[in-house]
C-alpha distance (Angstrom), angle and dihedral (degrees) to the residues before:
residue distance angle dihedral
M1 . . .
H2 3.83 . .
F3 3.79 89.5 .
L4 3.82 91.4 54.5
I5 3.82 91.7 50.7
F6 3.83 90.6 47.4
L7 3.82 91.5 48.9
T8 3.81 92.3 48.7
L9 3.81 92.8 49.1
S10 3.81 90.9 46.3
L11 3.78 92.1 53.3
I12 3.78 92.2 47.5
G13 3.80 90.4 50.6
A14 3.81 92.2 46.8
S15 3.79 93.0 53.0
N16 3.82 90.7 54.4
A17 3.82 92.0 56.3
W18 3.83 93.4 75.7
D19 3.80 125.5 85.1
T20 3.80 91.6 -156.6
Q21 3.78 139.1 56.1
L22 3.79 125.3 -138.4
T23 3.83 116.3 -91.3
Q24 3.81 91.6 2.7
D25 3.78 132.2 114.0
V26 3.80 116.0 -92.2
Y27 3.79 123.5 -133.8
F28 3.80 120.6 166.5
T29 3.80 132.2 153.8
C30 3.77 128.1 175.2
P31 3.80 120.0 -119.0
T32 3.81 115.6 -89.0
H33 3.83 113.6 -60.9
Q34 3.80 94.0 9.2
A35 3.81 131.2 108.8
F36 3.81 138.2 -170.1
Y37 3.79 119.6 -76.4
R38 3.80 100.7 159.5
I39 3.80 136.1 32.5
D40 3.81 123.5 -172.5
S41 3.79 124.9 -174.8
E42 3.77 139.8 172.1
H43 3.80 127.1 -163.6
I44 3.80 117.1 -140.6
N45 3.82 113.6 -147.7
S46 3.76 98.5 -158.6
D47 3.74 138.6 70.2
P48 2.97 107.9 -33.3
D49 3.80 95.0 39.9
D50 3.80 103.0 -157.0
R51 3.81 145.8 114.2
Y52 3.81 132.0 -101.5
F53 3.82 118.4 -143.9
A54 3.80 134.4 -160.9
F55 3.81 119.8 -169.7
Y56 3.80 124.8 -161.1
C57 3.80 126.0 -161.6
R58 3.80 134.9 -162.6
D59 3.79 134.7 -173.6
Y60 3.78 116.9 -78.9
P61 3.84 113.1 -132.9
T62 3.82 92.1 -107.5
Y63 3.79 141.3 3.6
F64 3.79 118.0 -65.0
D65 3.78 113.0 -116.4
H66 3.79 95.4 -175.2
C67 3.82 134.6 33.0
Q68 3.78 130.7 168.3
W69 3.80 140.5 172.1
T70 3.78 114.9 -127.0
G71 3.77 120.9 -137.2
F72 3.79 115.6 -104.0
I73 3.81 106.3 -61.7
N74 3.79 95.7 -159.3
W75 3.72 138.1 5.8
F76 3.78 127.4 -139.0
T77 3.84 116.0 -42.2
T78 3.82 93.4 -6.6
D79 3.80 126.3 120.2
M80 3.76 119.6 -96.0
L81 3.80 126.9 -148.8
F82 3.76 114.9 171.4
S83 3.81 142.1 161.3
C84 3.79 128.0 178.5
G85 3.76 107.4 -118.3
D86 3.78 131.6 -153.7
N87 3.83 95.4 51.2
S88 3.78 91.4 -61.6
V89 3.80 137.0 145.2
V90 3.81 131.6 -151.5
A91 3.81 112.8 -85.3
G92 3.81 100.3 157.9
I93 3.79 146.0 11.6
Q94 3.79 138.3 -156.0
G95 3.79 127.3 -167.0
I96 3.81 126.8 -175.8
Y97 3.83 111.9 -152.1
D98 3.81 122.8 -140.1
H99 3.82 113.5 -160.5
K100 3.81 93.7 -159.1
E101 3.82 95.1 52.8
H102 3.84 96.5 33.3
D103 3.80 89.2 -136.2
R104 3.79 142.9 95.3
G105 3.75 136.4 -123.3
W106 3.81 108.5 -133.7
R107 3.79 138.0 -149.6
F108 3.80 130.7 172.8
F109 3.80 139.8 -139.4
C110 3.82 109.0 -135.3
C111 3.81 124.5 -168.0
G112 3.78 134.6 178.9
S113 3.77 146.7 158.6
S114 3.78 132.6 -125.0
E115 3.83 86.1 -132.3
Y116 3.84 92.5 68.6
R117 3.79 136.1 47.2
V118 3.80 121.9 -152.0
I119 3.82 107.5 -125.6
N120 3.81 139.6 179.3
P121 3.81 99.2 16.5
Y122 3.80 114.9 -171.2
I123 3.78 139.3 166.0
E124 3.79 110.0 -102.7
E125 3.79 110.5 -131.0
I126 3.79 108.9 -133.5
P127 3.81 133.0 162.6
S128 3.78 118.2 -90.3
T129 3.77 112.8 -73.2
I130 3.82 95.5 -162.1
N131 3.78 113.0 130.4
V132 3.84 94.6 -12.8
G133 3.78 141.1 82.5
N134 3.77 123.2 -91.4
S135 3.78 138.0 -169.9
H136 3.79 117.2 -166.6
Q137 3.81 118.3 -177.3
L138 3.79 127.8 174.6
D139 3.79 125.8 -144.2
D140 3.80 119.5 -115.7
S141 3.81 93.9 -90.6
H142 3.82 97.7 55.4
W143 3.80 136.4 70.0
Y144 3.80 135.5 -170.8
H145 3.79 109.0 -98.5
G146 3.81 101.0 167.5
A147 3.79 148.2 -29.3
F148 3.78 143.1 -124.7
S149 3.77 120.3 -153.1
Q150 3.81 139.1 171.9
Y151 3.79 127.7 -168.1
D152 3.83 120.1 -127.8
D153 3.79 108.2 -153.7
Y154 3.81 94.7 -166.4
H155 3.83 93.2 57.8
R156 3.81 94.9 30.1
D157 3.75 88.1 -131.8
R158 3.78 140.4 111.7
W159 3.82 127.2 -120.4
W160 3.82 111.8 -139.3
V161 3.80 135.1 -162.7
Y162 3.79 124.1 169.8
E163 3.78 135.4 -136.1
V164 3.78 109.7 -136.5
A165 3.78 130.4 -175.1
S166 3.80 143.7 179.5
L167 3.78 128.0 -122.9
L168 3.79 129.5 -121.5
K169 3.82 118.0 -157.5
L170 3.81 110.3 -131.7
């Protein structure tokens, strides 16, 4: 009996860890003057076939003096290649879900400061995220600057890699 209560409470706690719901639109922005440093996700291989996301934010070294939403970078089942411009980092994300395609169109909220320049961007090599869970956390000296993603129709899932960069104080 104790095991059943523990299992039930564990599952309830696990479901609260995600910032998204299956087959729903995604909208998440960090608090003022914070940006993403960690992204967790878990693919669910059942009906509905979709992915949960959790986004984590940390303080940026100074106040943002410019922020802007991009347009939609991709549309359903198409590739996505994106970098924040204007010395900006990722501070928010929006995804519109399409039930027919089992995918989202994505756009990003990018913020930056004239006190810092984004330098040395590179694509972070990570294992395939198709059909599995993933946790991607950056060290204190790096920030998310962009993303590359491809849709896999067979698995009804998206493969993600991230562009990360350092900051240079001006």
